[in-house]
Every structure is written in C-alpha cells, then in structure tokens.
mmJSON file of the N, C-alpha and C atoms, coordinates in Angstrom:
{"data_MODEL":{"atom_site":{
"group_PDB":["ATOM","ATOM","ATOM","ATOM","ATOM","ATOM","ATOM","ATOM","ATOM","ATOM","ATOM","ATOM","ATOM","ATOM","ATOM","ATOM","ATOM","ATOM","ATOM","ATOM","ATOM","ATOM","ATOM","ATOM","ATOM","ATOM","ATOM","ATOM","ATOM","ATOM","ATOM","ATOM","ATOM","ATOM","ATOM","ATOM","ATOM","ATOM","ATOM","ATOM","ATOM","ATOM","ATOM","ATOM","ATOM","ATOM","ATOM","ATOM","ATOM","ATOM","ATOM","ATOM","ATOM","ATOM","ATOM","ATOM","ATOM","ATOM","ATOM","ATOM","ATOM","ATOM","ATOM","ATOM","ATOM","ATOM","ATOM","ATOM","ATOM","ATOM","ATOM","ATOM","ATOM","ATOM","ATOM","ATOM","ATOM","ATOM","ATOM","ATOM","ATOM","ATOM","ATOM","ATOM","ATOM","ATOM","ATOM","ATOM","ATOM","ATOM","ATOM","ATOM","ATOM","ATOM","ATOM","ATOM","ATOM","ATOM","ATOM","ATOM","ATOM","ATOM","ATOM","ATOM","ATOM","ATOM","ATOM","ATOM","ATOM","ATOM","ATOM","ATOM","ATOM","ATOM","ATOM","ATOM","ATOM","ATOM","ATOM","ATOM","ATOM","ATOM","ATOM","ATOM","ATOM","ATOM","ATOM","ATOM","ATOM","ATOM","ATOM","ATOM","ATOM","ATOM","ATOM","ATOM","ATOM","ATOM","ATOM","ATOM","ATOM","ATOM","ATOM","ATOM"],
"id":[1,2,3,4,5,6,7,8,9,10,11,12,13,14,15,16,17,18,19,20,21,22,23,24,25,26,27,28,29,30,31,32,33,34,35,36,37,38,39,40,41,42,43,44,45,46,47,48,49,50,51,52,53,54,55,56,57,58,59,60,61,62,63,64,65,66,67,68,69,70,71,72,73,74,75,76,77,78,79,80,81,82,83,84,85,86,87,88,89,90,91,92,93,94,95,96,97,98,99,100,101,102,103,104,105,106,107,108,109,110,111,112,113,114,115,116,117,118,119,120,121,122,123,124,125,126,127,128,129,130,131,132,133,134,135,136,137,138,139,140,141,142,143,144],
"type_symbol":["N","C","C","N","C","C","N","C","C","N","C","C","N","C","C","N","C","C","N","C","C","N","C","C","N","C","C","N","C","C","N","C","C","N","C","C","N","C","C","N","C","C","N","C","C","N","C","C","N","C","C","N","C","C","N","C","C","N","C","C","N","C","C","N","C","C","N","C","C","N","C","C","N","C","C","N","C","C","N","C","C","N","C","C","N","C","C","N","C","C","N","C","C","N","C","C","N","C","C","N","C","C","N","C","C","N","C","C","N","C","C","N","C","C","N","C","C","N","C","C","N","C","C","N","C","C","N","C","C","N","C","C","N","C","C","N","C","C","N","C","C","N","C","C"],
"label_atom_id":["N","CA","C","N","CA","C","N","CA","C","N","CA","C","N","CA","C","N","CA","C","N","CA","C","N","CA","C","N","CA","C","N","CA","C","N","CA","C","N","CA","C","N","CA","C","N","CA","C","N","CA","C","N","CA","C","N","CA","C","N","CA","C","N","CA","C","N","CA","C","N","CA","C","N","CA","C","N","CA","C","N","CA","C","N","CA","C","N","CA","C","N","CA","C","N","CA","C","N","CA","C","N","CA","C","N","CA","C","N","CA","C","N","CA","C","N","CA","C","N","CA","C","N","CA","C","N","CA","C","N","CA","C","N","CA","C","N","CA","C","N","CA","C","N","CA","C","N","CA","C","N","CA","C","N","CA","C","N","CA","C","N","CA","C","N","CA","C"],
"label_alt_id":[null,null,null,null,null,null,null,null,null,null,null,null,null,null,null,null,null,null,null,null,null,null,null,null,null,null,null,null,null,null,null,null,null,null,null,null,null,null,null,null,null,null,null,null,null,null,null,null,null,null,null,null,null,null,null,null,null,null,null,null,null,null,null,null,null,null,null,null,null,null,null,null,null,null,null,null,null,null,null,null,null,null,null,null,null,null,null,null,null,null,null,null,null,null,null,null,null,null,null,null,null,null,null,null,null,null,null,null,null,null,null,null,null,null,null,null,null,null,null,null,null,null,null,null,null,null,null,null,null,null,null,null,null,null,null,null,null,null,null,null,null,null,null,null],
"label_comp_id":["MET","MET","MET","VAL","VAL","VAL","TYR","TYR","TYR","LEU","LEU","LEU","ALA","ALA","ALA","LEU","LEU","LEU","GLU","GLU","GLU","VAL","VAL","VAL","GLU","GLU","GLU","ASN","ASN","ASN","ILE","ILE","ILE","ASP","ASP","ASP","GLU","GLU","GLU","SER","SER","SER","VAL","VAL","VAL","ASP","ASP","ASP","TYR","TYR","TYR","LEU","LEU","LEU","LYS","LYS","LYS","SER","SER","SER","HIS","HIS","HIS","GLY","GLY","GLY","ILE","ILE","ILE","GLU","GLU","GLU","VAL","VAL","VAL","GLU","GLU","GLU","ASN","ASN","ASN","ILE","ILE","ILE","ARG","ARG","ARG","ILE","ILE","ILE","ASP","ASP","ASP","GLU","GLU","GLU","ILE","ILE","ILE","THR","THR","THR","GLY","GLY","GLY","LYS","LYS","LYS","ARG","ARG","ARG","PHE","PHE","PHE","THR","THR","THR","PHE","PHE","PHE","PHE","PHE","PHE","PRO","PRO","PRO","ASP","ASP","ASP","PRO","PRO","PRO","ASP","ASP","ASP","GLN","GLN","GLN","LEU","LEU","LEU","PRO","PRO","PRO"],
"label_asym_id":["A","A","A","A","A","A","A","A","A","A","A","A","A","A","A","A","A","A","A","A","A","A","A","A","A","A","A","A","A","A","A","A","A","A","A","A","A","A","A","A","A","A","A","A","A","A","A","A","A","A","A","A","A","A","A","A","A","A","A","A","A","A","A","A","A","A","A","A","A","A","A","A","A","A","A","A","A","A","A","A","A","A","A","A","A","A","A","A","A","A","A","A","A","A","A","A","A","A","A","A","A","A","A","A","A","A","A","A","A","A","A","A","A","A","A","A","A","A","A","A","A","A","A","A","A","A","A","A","A","A","A","A","A","A","A","A","A","A","A","A","A","A","A","A"],
"label_entity_id":["1","1","1","1","1","1","1","1","1","1","1","1","1","1","1","1","1","1","1","1","1","1","1","1","1","1","1","1","1","1","1","1","1","1","1","1","1","1","1","1","1","1","1","1","1","1","1","1","1","1","1","1","1","1","1","1","1","1","1","1","1","1","1","1","1","1","1","1","1","1","1","1","1","1","1","1","1","1","1","1","1","1","1","1","1","1","1","1","1","1","1","1","1","1","1","1","1","1","1","1","1","1","1","1","1","1","1","1","1","1","1","1","1","1","1","1","1","1","1","1","1","1","1","1","1","1","1","1","1","1","1","1","1","1","1","1","1","1","1","1","1","1","1","1"],
"label_seq_id":[1,1,1,2,2,2,3,3,3,4,4,4,5,5,5,6,6,6,7,7,7,8,8,8,9,9,9,10,10,10,11,11,11,12,12,12,13,13,13,14,14,14,15,15,15,16,16,16,17,17,17,18,18,18,19,19,19,20,20,20,21,21,21,22,22,22,23,23,23,24,24,24,25,25,25,26,26,26,27,27,27,28,28,28,29,29,29,30,30,30,31,31,31,32,32,32,33,33,33,34,34,34,35,35,35,36,36,36,37,37,37,38,38,38,39,39,39,40,40,40,41,41,41,42,42,42,43,43,43,44,44,44,45,45,45,46,46,46,47,47,47,48,48,48],
"pdbx_PDB_ins_code":[null,null,null,null,null,null,null,null,null,null,null,null,null,null,null,null,null,null,null,null,null,null,null,null,null,null,null,null,null,null,null,null,null,null,null,null,null,null,null,null,null,null,null,null,null,null,null,null,null,null,null,null,null,null,null,null,null,null,null,null,null,null,null,null,null,null,null,null,null,null,null,null,null,null,null,null,null,null,null,null,null,null,null,null,null,null,null,null,null,null,null,null,null,null,null,null,null,null,null,null,null,null,null,null,null,null,null,null,null,null,null,null,null,null,null,null,null,null,null,null,null,null,null,null,null,null,null,null,null,null,null,null,null,null,null,null,null,null,null,null,null,null,null,null],
"Cartn_x":[99.134,99.75,98.483,98.754,97.375,98.202,97.01,96.983,95.846,96.416,95.32,94.941,93.616,93.262,93.099,93.4,93.303,92.361,91.0,90.414,90.602,91.22,91.843,91.165,91.003,90.012,90.949,92.002,93.058,94.361,94.683,95.871,97.027,97.064,98.129,98.57,97.748,98.003,98.716,98.187,98.313,99.796,99.926,101.458,102.788,102.4,102.823,103.192,102.438,102.504,103.388,103.282,104.15,105.669,105.431,106.831,107.515,107.057,107.525,108.462,107.455,107.838,109.167,109.447,110.888,110.14,109.063,108.367,108.165,108.799,109.072,107.535,107.165,105.469,106.037,105.017,105.365,104.572,104.997,103.961,102.569,101.614,100.385,99.373,99.226,98.392,96.806,96.209,95.047,94.505,93.396,92.754,92.113,92.156,91.919,90.344,89.395,88.351,87.78,88.143,87.324,87.605,88.695,88.974,89.743,89.78,90.419,91.736,92.586,93.739,94.468,95.206,95.927,97.017,98.07,99.518,99.728,100.954,101.486,102.848,103.107,104.062,104.254,105.821,105.848,105.298,105.04,104.984,106.537,106.273,107.123,108.339,108.196,109.035,109.439,109.536,109.752,109.42,108.098,107.888,106.229,106.686,105.608,104.016],
"Cartn_y":[96.523,97.741,98.307,99.741,99.817,100.589,100.67,100.939,102.288,103.089,104.232,103.938,103.824,103.463,105.037,105.462,106.711,106.089,106.589,106.542,108.014,107.708,108.841,108.296,109.896,109.579,108.831,108.877,108.213,107.838,106.763,106.287,106.587,106.276,106.698,108.323,108.775,110.347,110.915,110.092,109.825,109.292,108.531,107.619,108.861,108.888,110.216,111.582,111.952,112.96,112.474,111.283,111.023,111.112,110.313,109.889,111.433,112.319,113.19,114.404,114.027,114.567,113.682,112.667,111.883,110.649,110.352,109.66,107.894,107.36,105.672,104.828,104.357,104.192,102.332,101.623,99.926,100.33,99.058,98.84,98.336,99.455,98.992,97.366,97.21,95.977,95.491,94.615,94.662,93.46,94.285,93.178,91.947,90.887,89.916,89.445,90.239,89.869,91.099,92.357,93.613,94.09,93.406,94.074,95.703,96.229,97.364,97.456,98.327,98.89,99.574,99.363,99.753,99.858,100.693,100.457,101.033,100.642,101.362,102.267,103.13,103.845,104.166,104.577,104.773,105.746,105.576,107.147,108.141,109.355,109.706,109.428,108.741,107.595,106.692,106.471,105.442,104.128,104.066,102.597,102.433,100.813,100.404,101.059],
"Cartn_z":[92.408,90.97,90.705,90.45,89.897,88.791,87.861,86.444,85.972,85.45,85.046,83.44,82.986,81.356,80.895,79.807,79.169,77.809,77.321,76.208,75.324,74.136,73.345,72.084,71.241,69.837,68.521,69.012,68.273,68.679,68.498,69.273,68.421,67.349,66.254,66.582,66.603,66.664,68.106,69.038,70.357,70.77,70.454,70.142,69.392,68.15,67.909,68.961,69.269,70.426,71.6,71.975,73.137,72.777,71.543,70.847,70.758,70.082,70.203,70.81,72.124,73.592,74.432,73.666,74.019,74.729,74.965,75.906,75.282,75.403,74.59,74.756,74.003,73.991,73.673,74.228,73.404,72.078,71.59,70.289,70.856,69.749,69.89,69.669,70.702,70.246,70.372,70.402,70.192,71.289,71.703,72.86,72.302,72.474,72.105,71.945,73.477,74.131,73.33,73.487,72.896,71.517,70.929,69.588,69.491,70.435,70.647,71.027,69.701,70.358,71.257,72.156,72.959,73.144,74.45,74.199,75.976,76.244,77.301,77.196,78.198,78.071,79.468,80.526,81.603,82.328,83.395,84.097,84.38,85.206,85.235,85.998,86.758,87.271,86.471,85.237,84.477,84.582,85.311,85.791,84.825,84.851,83.787,84.262],
"occupancy":[1.0,1.0,1.0,1.0,1.0,1.0,1.0,1.0,1.0,1.0,1.0,1.0,1.0,1.0,1.0,1.0,1.0,1.0,1.0,1.0,1.0,1.0,1.0,1.0,1.0,1.0,1.0,1.0,1.0,1.0,1.0,1.0,1.0,1.0,1.0,1.0,1.0,1.0,1.0,1.0,1.0,1.0,1.0,1.0,1.0,1.0,1.0,1.0,1.0,1.0,1.0,1.0,1.0,1.0,1.0,1.0,1.0,1.0,1.0,1.0,1.0,1.0,1.0,1.0,1.0,1.0,1.0,1.0,1.0,1.0,1.0,1.0,1.0,1.0,1.0,1.0,1.0,1.0,1.0,1.0,1.0,1.0,1.0,1.0,1.0,1.0,1.0,1.0,1.0,1.0,1.0,1.0,1.0,1.0,1.0,1.0,1.0,1.0,1.0,1.0,1.0,1.0,1.0,1.0,1.0,1.0,1.0,1.0,1.0,1.0,1.0,1.0,1.0,1.0,1.0,1.0,1.0,1.0,1.0,1.0,1.0,1.0,1.0,1.0,1.0,1.0,1.0,1.0,1.0,1.0,1.0,1.0,1.0,1.0,1.0,1.0,1.0,1.0,1.0,1.0,1.0,1.0,1.0,1.0],
"B_iso_or_equiv":[0.0,0.0,0.0,0.0,0.0,0.0,0.0,0.0,0.0,0.0,0.0,0.0,0.0,0.0,0.0,0.0,0.0,0.0,0.0,0.0,0.0,0.0,0.0,0.0,0.0,0.0,0.0,0.0,0.0,0.0,0.0,0.0,0.0,0.0,0.0,0.0,0.0,0.0,0.0,0.0,0.0,0.0,0.0,0.0,0.0,0.0,0.0,0.0,0.0,0.0,0.0,0.0,0.0,0.0,0.0,0.0,0.0,0.0,0.0,0.0,0.0,0.0,0.0,0.0,0.0,0.0,0.0,0.0,0.0,0.0,0.0,0.0,0.0,0.0,0.0,0.0,0.0,0.0,0.0,0.0,0.0,0.0,0.0,0.0,0.0,0.0,0.0,0.0,0.0,0.0,0.0,0.0,0.0,0.0,0.0,0.0,0.0,0.0,0.0,0.0,0.0,0.0,0.0,0.0,0.0,0.0,0.0,0.0,0.0,0.0,0.0,0.0,0.0,0.0,0.0,0.0,0.0,0.0,0.0,0.0,0.0,0.0,0.0,0.0,0.0,0.0,0.0,0.0,0.0,0.0,0.0,0.0,0.0,0.0,0.0,0.0,0.0,0.0,0.0,0.0,0.0,0.0,0.0,0.0],
"pdbx_formal_charge":[null,null,null,null,null,null,null,null,null,null,null,null,null,null,null,null,null,null,null,null,null,null,null,null,null,null,null,null,null,null,null,null,null,null,null,null,null,null,null,null,null,null,null,null,null,null,null,null,null,null,null,null,null,null,null,null,null,null,null,null,null,null,null,null,null,null,null,null,null,null,null,null,null,null,null,null,null,null,null,null,null,null,null,null,null,null,null,null,null,null,null,null,null,null,null,null,null,null,null,null,null,null,null,null,null,null,null,null,null,null,null,null,null,null,null,null,null,null,null,null,null,null,null,null,null,null,null,null,null,null,null,null,null,null,null,null,null,null,null,null,null,null,null,null],
"auth_seq_id":[1,1,1,2,2,2,3,3,3,4,4,4,5,5,5,6,6,6,7,7,7,8,8,8,9,9,9,10,10,10,11,11,11,12,12,12,13,13,13,14,14,14,15,15,15,16,16,16,17,17,17,18,18,18,19,19,19,20,20,20,21,21,21,22,22,22,23,23,23,24,24,24,25,25,25,26,26,26,27,27,27,28,28,28,29,29,29,30,30,30,31,31,31,32,32,32,33,33,33,34,34,34,35,35,35,36,36,36,37,37,37,38,38,38,39,39,39,40,40,40,41,41,41,42,42,42,43,43,43,44,44,44,45,45,45,46,46,46,47,47,47,48,48,48],
"auth_comp_id":["MET","MET","MET","VAL","VAL","VAL","TYR","TYR","TYR","LEU","LEU","LEU","ALA","ALA","ALA","LEU","LEU","LEU","GLU","GLU","GLU","VAL","VAL","VAL","GLU","GLU","GLU","ASN","ASN","ASN","ILE","ILE","ILE","ASP","ASP","ASP","GLU","GLU","GLU","SER","SER","SER","VAL","VAL","VAL","ASP","ASP","ASP","TYR","TYR","TYR","LEU","LEU","LEU","LYS","LYS","LYS","SER","SER","SER","HIS","HIS","HIS","GLY","GLY","GLY","ILE","ILE","ILE","GLU","GLU","GLU","VAL","VAL","VAL","GLU","GLU","GLU","ASN","ASN","ASN","ILE","ILE","ILE","ARG","ARG","ARG","ILE","ILE","ILE","ASP","ASP","ASP","GLU","GLU","GLU","ILE","ILE","ILE","THR","THR","THR","GLY","GLY","GLY","LYS","LYS","LYS","ARG","ARG","ARG","PHE","PHE","PHE","THR","THR","THR","PHE","PHE","PHE","PHE","PHE","PHE","PRO","PRO","PRO","ASP","ASP","ASP","PRO","PRO","PRO","ASP","ASP","ASP","GLN","GLN","GLN","LEU","LEU","LEU","PRO","PRO","PRO"],
"auth_asym_id":["A","A","A","A","A","A","A","A","A","A","A","A","A","A","A","A","A","A","A","A","A","A","A","A","A","A","A","A","A","A","A","A","A","A","A","A","A","A","A","A","A","A","A","A","A","A","A","A","A","A","A","A","A","A","A","A","A","A","A","A","A","A","A","A","A","A","A","A","A","A","A","A","A","A","A","A","A","A","A","A","A","A","A","A","A","A","A","A","A","A","A","A","A","A","A","A","A","A","A","A","A","A","A","A","A","A","A","A","A","A","A","A","A","A","A","A","A","A","A","A","A","A","A","A","A","A","A","A","A","A","A","A","A","A","A","A","A","A","A","A","A","A","A","A"],
"auth_atom_id":["N","CA","C","N","CA","C","N","CA","C","N","CA","C","N","CA","C","N","CA","C","N","CA","C","N","CA","C","N","CA","C","N","CA","C","N","CA","C","N","CA","C","N","CA","C","N","CA","C","N","CA","C","N","CA","C","N","CA","C","N","CA","C","N","CA","C","N","CA","C","N","CA","C","N","CA","C","N","CA","C","N","CA","C","N","CA","C","N","CA","C","N","CA","C","N","CA","C","N","CA","C","N","CA","C","N","CA","C","N","CA","C","N","CA","C","N","CA","C","N","CA","C","N","CA","C","N","CA","C","N","CA","C","N","CA","C","N","CA","C","N","CA","C","N","CA","C","N","CA","C","N","CA","C","N","CA","C","N","CA","C","N","CA","C","N","CA","C"],
"pdbx_PDB_model_num":[1,1,1,1,1,1,1,1,1,1,1,1,1,1,1,1,1,1,1,1,1,1,1,1,1,1,1,1,1,1,1,1,1,1,1,1,1,1,1,1,1,1,1,1,1,1,1,1,1,1,1,1,1,1,1,1,1,1,1,1,1,1,1,1,1,1,1,1,1,1,1,1,1,1,1,1,1,1,1,1,1,1,1,1,1,1,1,1,1,1,1,1,1,1,1,1,1,1,1,1,1,1,1,1,1,1,1,1,1,1,1,1,1,1,1,1,1,1,1,1,1,1,1,1,1,1,1,1,1,1,1,1,1,1,1,1,1,1,1,1,1,1,1,1]
}}}
C-alpha cells in the first residue's frame, strides 16, 4: 500500500475545508515520536 503525506500550515483549517466539501476526515491524532498532529481521509475511490 502506498501513502501520500501532505504538510499544511494549519491542519484545523484544512480539516474544516475537507469536511465542508463532504470529505470524511478521521479525528486528528498526535504522533508519539514527532509530536506532530496528523489525520487521514479517503481517496476518491474511498480507500483509506
């Protein structure tokens, strides 16, 4: 499986934008090692 990671300036605004366009977004989590916040959302084929 291949993942594509995107870095954004404001994850909260980005999540709100995706949700406003009908895209389901998982809850924001914090990486235990880096302390960075992240989330996942499905691709156009609804794959994780």
